C-alpha positions as CSV (number, residue, x, y, z in Angstrom):
1,X,-3.5,3.9,-10.8
2,X,-5.5,2.1,-8.2
3,X,-5.0,5.0,-5.8
4,X,-6.2,7.1,-8.5
5,X,-9.1,5.3,-9.1
6,X,-9.9,5.3,-5.7
7,X,-9.6,9.1,-5.2
8,X,-11.9,9.6,-8.2
9,X,-14.9,7.9,-6.4
10,X,-14.3,10.7,-3.6
11,X,-15.3,14.4,-3.6
12,X,-11.6,15.5,-3.3
13,X,-10.1,18.0,-5.6
14,X,-7.3,16.0,-7.1
15,X,-4.5,16.3,-9.6
16,X,-1.8,14.2,-10.7
17,X,2.2,14.7,-10.7
18,X,4.4,12.7,-12.6
19,X,8.3,12.7,-13.0
20,X,10.0,11.5,-16.0
21,X,13.5,10.5,-14.9
22,X,14.7,9.5,-18.5
23,X,16.4,6.8,-17.1
24,X,14.4,4.0,-19.3
25,X,14.6,5.5,-22.8
26,X,11.4,5.2,-24.7
27,X,10.0,3.4,-21.8
28,X,10.0,6.3,-19.6
29,X,8.3,8.3,-22.1
30,X,5.6,5.8,-22.6
31,X,4.9,6.2,-18.9
32,X,4.8,9.7,-19.1
33,X,2.2,9.4,-22.0
34,X,0.1,6.8,-20.4
35,X,-0.4,9.1,-17.0
36,X,-1.3,12.1,-19.4
37,X,-4.0,10.3,-21.1
38,X,-5.5,8.9,-17.9
39,X,-5.8,12.4,-16.9
40,X,-7.2,13.7,-19.9
41,X,-10.0,11.2,-20.0
42,X,-10.9,12.1,-16.5
43,X,-10.5,15.8,-16.3
44,X,-7.8,15.7,-13.9
45,X,-4.9,18.6,-13.8
46,X,-1.6,16.9,-14.9
47,X,1.6,18.4,-13.6
48,X,4.7,16.8,-15.2
49,X,8.7,17.1,-14.9
50,X,11.3,15.7,-17.3
51,X,14.5,15.5,-15.1
52,X,18.1,14.9,-16.1
53,X,18.4,12.3,-13.1
54,X,21.9,10.6,-14.2
55,X,23.3,14.3,-14.6
56,X,22.2,15.6,-11.2
57,X,23.1,12.4,-9.6
58,X,26.9,12.9,-11.0
59,X,27.1,16.5,-10.2
60,X,25.8,16.1,-6.4
61,X,27.8,12.6,-6.0
62,X,24.5,10.8,-5.0
63,X,23.3,7.7,-6.2
64,X,20.5,7.6,-8.9
65,X,18.0,6.5,-6.5
66,X,18.7,9.2,-4.0
67,X,18.8,11.7,-6.8
68,X,15.5,10.8,-8.0
69,X,14.0,10.7,-4.5
70,X,15.3,14.4,-4.1
71,X,14.0,15.5,-7.3
72,X,10.5,14.2,-7.0
73,X,9.9,15.4,-3.5
74,X,11.0,18.9,-4.7
75,X,8.9,18.8,-7.2
76,X,5.9,18.0,-4.9
77,X,7.0,20.7,-2.7
78,X,6.9,23.2,-5.5
79,X,3.4,22.0,-6.3
80,X,2.1,22.1,-2.9
81,X,3.4,26.1,-2.5
82,X,2.6,27.4,-6.0
83,X,-1.0,25.3,-6.6
84,X,-2.1,25.4,-2.7
85,X,-2.9,21.4,-2.7
86,X,-3.3,20.1,0.8
87,X,-1.5,17.1,0.6
88,X,0.4,14.8,-1.6
89,X,-0.7,11.0,-1.7
90,X,1.8,8.3,-2.6
91,X,0.8,4.9,-3.2
92,X,3.2,2.9,-0.7
93,X,1.6,-0.3,0.3
94,X,2.2,-3.2,3.2
95,X,4.7,-4.9,1.1
96,X,6.8,-1.8,0.6
97,X,6.6,-1.4,4.5
98,X,7.6,-4.8,4.8
99,X,10.6,-4.6,2.4
100,X,11.7,-1.2,3.9
101,X,11.8,-2.8,7.4
102,X,14.1,-5.8,6.3
103,X,16.4,-3.3,4.4
104,X,16.6,-1.1,7.5
105,X,17.1,-4.3,9.8
106,X,20.0,-5.4,7.5
107,X,21.8,-2.0,7.5
108,X,21.3,-1.4,11.2
109,X,18.6,0.7,12.7
110,X,16.8,1.6,15.7
111,X,13.4,1.6,16.6
112,X,12.3,4.1,14.4
113,X,13.6,2.2,11.4
114,X,11.6,-0.8,12.6
115,X,8.4,1.1,12.5
116,X,8.7,1.5,8.9
117,X,7.0,4.1,6.4
118,X,5.1,6.5,8.5
119,X,1.0,6.9,7.4
120,X,1.7,10.8,7.5
121,X,4.6,13.1,7.6
122,X,4.1,17.0,7.1
123,X,2.3,17.1,3.7
124,X,2.7,13.4,2.7
125,X,-0.2,11.0,3.1
126,X,-0.2,7.2,2.3
127,X,-3.4,6.1,2.2
128,X,-2.6,2.7,0.7
129,X,-0.2,1.6,3.5
130,X,-2.8,-0.9,4.8
131,X,-3.1,-3.0,1.6
132,X,-0.9,-5.5,0.5
133,X,0.3,-6.0,-3.3
134,X,-1.7,-8.8,-3.8
135,X,-5.2,-6.9,-2.6
136,X,-4.1,-4.1,-5.0
137,X,-3.5,-6.2,-7.9
138,X,-7.0,-8.1,-7.1
139,X,-8.8,-4.6,-6.9
140,X,-7.2,-3.7,-10.4
141,X,-8.4,-6.8,-11.9
142,X,-11.8,-6.4,-10.5
143,X,-12.2,-2.9,-11.6
144,X,-10.6,-3.2,-15.0
145,X,-7.9,-0.7,-14.2
146,X,-4.9,-0.6,-16.6
147,X,-1.4,0.2,-15.6
148,X,2.1,0.1,-16.8
149,X,5.1,-1.9,-15.4
150,X,8.3,-0.4,-14.9
151,X,10.8,-3.0,-16.3
152,X,13.4,-2.0,-13.7
153,X,11.1,-4.1,-11.1
154,X,12.0,-7.2,-12.6
155,X,15.7,-6.8,-12.2
156,X,17.8,-7.3,-9.3
157,X,19.9,-4.2,-9.6
158,X,18.7,-2.6,-6.3
159,X,18.7,-4.0,-2.5
160,X,14.9,-3.6,-2.4
161,X,14.4,-5.7,-5.7
162,X,16.5,-8.4,-4.0
163,X,14.6,-8.7,-0.9
164,X,11.2,-8.7,-3.0
165,X,12.1,-11.3,-5.4
166,X,14.2,-13.7,-3.1
167,X,14.1,-12.9,0.7
168,X,10.2,-12.1,0.9
169,X,9.4,-15.5,-0.9
170,X,11.8,-17.6,1.5
171,X,9.9,-16.1,4.4
172,X,6.5,-17.0,3.0
173,X,7.7,-20.4,2.8
174,X,8.0,-20.2,6.5
175,X,4.8,-18.3,7.1
176,X,2.4,-18.0,4.2
177,X,0.4,-15.4,6.2
178,X,3.6,-13.1,6.3
179,X,1.6,-9.7,5.6
180,X,-1.2,-10.1,8.0
181,X,1.3,-11.3,10.7
182,X,3.7,-8.4,9.9
183,X,0.8,-6.1,9.9
184,X,0.0,-7.2,13.6
185,X,3.7,-7.0,14.6
186,X,4.0,-3.5,13.1
187,X,1.2,-2.3,15.4
188,X,3.0,-3.4,18.4
189,X,6.3,-1.8,17.2
190,X,4.6,1.4,16.8
191,X,2.9,1.1,20.4
192,X,6.5,0.5,21.7
193,X,7.9,3.2,19.6
194,X,5.4,5.7,21.5
195,X,6.5,4.6,24.7
196,X,10.0,4.8,24.0
197,X,9.7,8.0,22.4
198,X,8.0,9.4,25.6
199,X,11.1,8.3,27.7
200,X,13.4,10.2,25.4
201,X,11.4,13.3,25.6
202,X,11.4,13.2,29.3
203,X,15.3,12.8,29.1
204,X,15.4,15.7,26.5
205,X,13.5,17.8,28.9
206,X,16.3,17.4,31.5
207,X,18.7,18.9,29.2
208,X,20.2,22.2,30.5
209,X,20.7,25.4,28.5
210,X,24.2,26.6,28.7
211,X,26.0,29.6,26.9
212,X,27.2,27.3,24.0
213,X,23.9,25.4,23.5
214,X,22.8,22.4,25.8
215,X,24.2,19.9,28.3
216,X,23.1,16.9,29.9
217,X,24.3,15.2,32.9
218,X,25.9,11.7,32.6
219,X,24.0,10.5,35.7
220,X,20.5,11.1,33.9
221,X,21.6,8.6,31.1
222,X,22.8,5.9,33.9
223,X,19.3,5.6,35.0
224,X,18.7,3.6,31.8
225,X,19.7,-0.1,31.1
226,X,21.1,0.6,27.6
227,X,22.2,4.6,28.1
228,X,24.2,4.3,24.6
229,X,20.6,3.6,22.8
230,X,19.3,6.7,24.7
231,X,21.9,8.9,23.7
232,X,21.8,7.7,20.3
233,X,18.1,8.7,20.0
234,X,19.0,12.0,21.3
235,X,21.8,12.9,19.1
236,X,21.4,10.9,15.8
237,X,19.4,13.7,14.1
238,X,22.7,15.7,14.5
239,X,24.8,13.3,12.4
240,X,26.1,11.1,15.2
241,X,26.2,7.3,14.9
242,X,25.6,4.4,17.3
243,X,29.3,3.7,17.4
244,X,30.2,7.0,18.6
245,X,27.4,6.9,21.1
246,X,28.8,3.4,22.7
247,X,32.2,4.8,22.9
248,X,31.2,7.9,24.6
249,X,29.1,6.1,27.1
250,X,31.4,2.9,27.8
251,X,34.8,4.7,27.7
252,X,33.8,8.0,28.8
253,X,37.0,10.1,28.2
254,X,36.7,13.4,29.7
255,X,37.7,16.2,27.2
256,X,37.3,14.0,24.3
257,X,35.4,15.6,21.3
258,X,33.1,13.6,18.9
259,X,32.3,15.3,15.6
260,X,29.4,15.0,12.9
261,X,29.4,17.0,9.7
262,X,27.3,19.8,11.5
263,X,27.8,19.2,15.4
264,X,30.3,18.2,17.9
265,X,29.7,16.7,21.3
266,X,32.3,17.0,24.3
267,X,32.5,14.8,27.2
268,X,33.4,17.5,29.9
269,X,33.6,15.6,33.4
270,X,30.0,14.4,34.3
271,X,28.5,16.5,31.5
272,X,27.8,15.6,27.6
273,X,27.8,18.9,25.6
274,X,26.6,19.0,22.0
275,X,27.2,22.2,20.0
276,X,26.6,23.3,16.6
277,X,30.2,23.3,14.7
278,X,31.7,26.6,14.0
279,X,34.9,25.9,12.2
280,X,36.0,29.7,12.0
281,X,39.5,30.9,11.3
282,X,41.3,32.4,14.3
283,X,40.2,36.1,14.9
284,X,42.7,38.9,14.7
285,X,41.5,42.4,14.3
286,X,43.1,45.8,14.9
287,X,41.2,48.3,16.6
288,X,42.3,51.8,16.3
289,X,41.7,54.8,18.6
290,X,38.7,56.1,16.7
291,X,37.2,52.8,16.6
292,X,33.8,52.7,18.5
293,X,32.4,49.5,17.4
294,X,34.3,46.5,16.0
295,X,32.4,43.3,14.8
296,X,34.0,40.0,13.7
297,X,32.7,36.5,13.4
298,X,29.3,37.3,15.1
299,X,30.8,39.3,18.1
300,X,31.6,42.9,18.7
301,X,33.3,45.2,21.1
302,X,31.9,48.5,21.9
303,X,34.4,51.1,23.2
304,X,33.7,54.1,25.1
305,X,35.8,56.7,27.1
306,X,34.6,58.4,30.3
307,X,35.8,60.6,33.0
308,X,36.7,58.6,36.3
309,X,34.7,60.6,38.6
310,X,31.5,59.8,36.5
311,X,32.5,56.0,36.3
312,X,30.5,53.2,38.0
313,X,32.0,49.9,37.8
314,X,29.8,47.2,36.0
315,X,29.8,43.6,37.6
316,X,29.0,42.1,34.0
317,X,31.9,40.0,32.8
318,X,31.3,41.0,29.3
319,X,32.3,44.6,30.2
320,X,35.9,45.6,30.8
321,X,36.7,48.9,32.6
322,X,40.2,49.7,31.9
323,X,42.7,52.7,33.0
324,X,42.5,54.6,29.6
325,X,45.9,56.2,30.2
326,X,47.7,53.0,30.6
327,X,46.4,51.9,27.0
328,X,48.1,52.2,23.9
329,X,46.2,52.1,20.3
330,X,45.9,50.3,18.2
331,X,44.5,47.4,20.0
332,X,44.6,43.6,19.0
333,X,41.7,41.7,19.3
334,X,42.4,38.0,18.7
335,X,41.8,34.5,19.4
336,X,44.0,33.2,22.5
337,X,46.9,30.8,21.6
338,X,49.0,28.3,23.7
339,X,51.7,30.3,25.5
340,X,49.7,33.4,26.0
341,X,50.0,34.7,29.8
342,X,48.6,37.7,31.6
343,X,48.4,39.2,35.2
344,X,44.9,38.3,36.3
345,X,42.6,40.8,38.4
346,X,42.6,39.4,42.0
347,X,45.8,37.3,41.6
348,X,49.4,37.8,42.4
349,X,51.7,37.6,39.4
350,X,51.6,36.3,35.7
351,X,49.3,33.0,34.8
352,X,49.0,31.4,31.5
353,X,45.7,31.8,29.7
354,X,45.5,28.2,29.3
355,X,45.7,27.7,32.9
356,X,43.4,30.3,33.7
357,X,40.7,28.9,31.7
358,X,41.3,25.3,33.5
359,X,40.7,26.8,36.8
360,X,37.6,28.4,35.8
361,X,36.6,25.1,34.3
362,X,35.8,26.4,31.0
363,X,34.6,23.6,28.4
364,X,36.8,22.8,25.4
365,X,34.0,24.0,23.1
366,X,34.2,27.4,24.8
367,X,38.0,27.7,24.9
368,X,37.8,27.6,21.2
369,X,35.9,30.6,21.2
370,X,37.8,32.6,23.8
371,X,39.7,35.7,22.6
372,X,42.0,38.2,24.3
373,X,42.5,42.0,23.9
374,X,46.2,43.3,23.5
375,X,48.0,46.7,24.0
376,X,51.3,46.8,22.8
377,X,51.8,43.1,23.2
378,X,50.6,42.8,26.5
379,X,47.0,41.2,27.2
380,X,44.8,43.6,28.9
381,X,41.6,41.5,28.8
382,X,40.6,37.9,28.5
383,X,37.4,38.9,26.8
384,X,34.5,38.0,28.6
385,X,36.4,36.5,31.8
386,X,39.0,38.7,33.4
387,X,40.7,41.9,32.9
388,X,44.6,42.4,33.5
389,X,45.5,43.6,37.1
390,X,48.0,46.1,35.6
391,X,45.2,47.8,33.6
392,X,42.6,48.0,36.2
393,X,40.8,51.2,37.4
394,X,42.3,52.9,40.6
395,X,42.1,56.1,42.7
396,X,44.8,57.6,40.4
397,X,42.7,56.9,37.2
398,X,41.6,60.0,35.1
399,X,39.7,58.4,32.2
400,X,38.3,55.1,32.1
401,X,38.1,53.0,28.6
402,X,34.8,51.0,28.8
403,X,34.8,48.0,26.5
404,X,31.4,46.0,26.0
405,X,31.5,42.7,24.5
406,X,28.5,40.8,22.7
407,X,29.2,37.2,22.7
408,X,27.9,34.8,19.7
409,X,24.2,33.7,20.7
410,X,23.8,30.4,21.8
411,X,21.8,28.1,19.5
412,X,19.2,25.4,20.8
413,X,20.0,22.1,19.6
414,X,18.8,19.5,22.1
């Protein structure tokens, strides 16, 4: 209500949005009516939403608090989009910031968590973040501003309330000037955060694009005193936790894979590779003699037959040139499996596909996406890598089967 009063004293076009979570029965409706009346008296556009918060929390398996947060911010985004407002202003204050940082500190956090609530974030602004709760109450009294109190604020049902009612008073017994001291400390933390973020950005710029995403040399991390912290800052947005990063740096077991819900990290010799998870089922596609373009799981094979006398060999590993007369249809295009073997072009004798991929130093992630093309049960091509010596084009070849492979496009993740 103080923030609304302050905005009314400016020339900005403003409106008010209110969410009734229907969690406190009659009190929830009282709050909505109170805000509606205020807007009516001040000729303000009023947007309201009644939400079935408990039901949504149950259906989405979230806490009521998280469900409520999602509901209100989705509502805000909808209003921004439909009504063309410039910003959403929320009335977070200095004490909210202090409570947030204490909660983050107790739960475990990095420097971002110690920096508190940002002043701006995308379409959000928090114009009262500088003011203490005591200052806001004093302004309300001085300007005779009415408000209604959420009764749940007086309870210890939530972690924030426990900190507000019990932890902060004890800290103020130690330092009566706690809010002012905290504000100065927060300024120094934010300055440190900027310097730290610059160092992380410099390291991120050293990440190298590969066919599967991005890789980073372990040596680049070793230049820092706490490499596990730097690594966590790089990968935390992809769902990896600090314990995983400590394990990666301190143990560094080559070939080990770490998973988040959306991504995975491979420690490959001297390199850290991060890739979006693609938990696809094994490929197995039959290709008939009439098929010219076969697509599966985001990849494709284009087949064409040409006379040997008009043929030019392509150096592209994604193009296979095979003696068409030695090929028997239908072909089988499938994911390779342990035990597969073939006769690699340029080598004598047979070799396991697994050993062939090791010789090429193919990372674990890429191995999972490798496929083979079979004719009558024999591998004629490890797709995108090497054809079989038995199906190569020779001086006796009359017709050439040319197959072009289009791999999955890489996704930038760092």
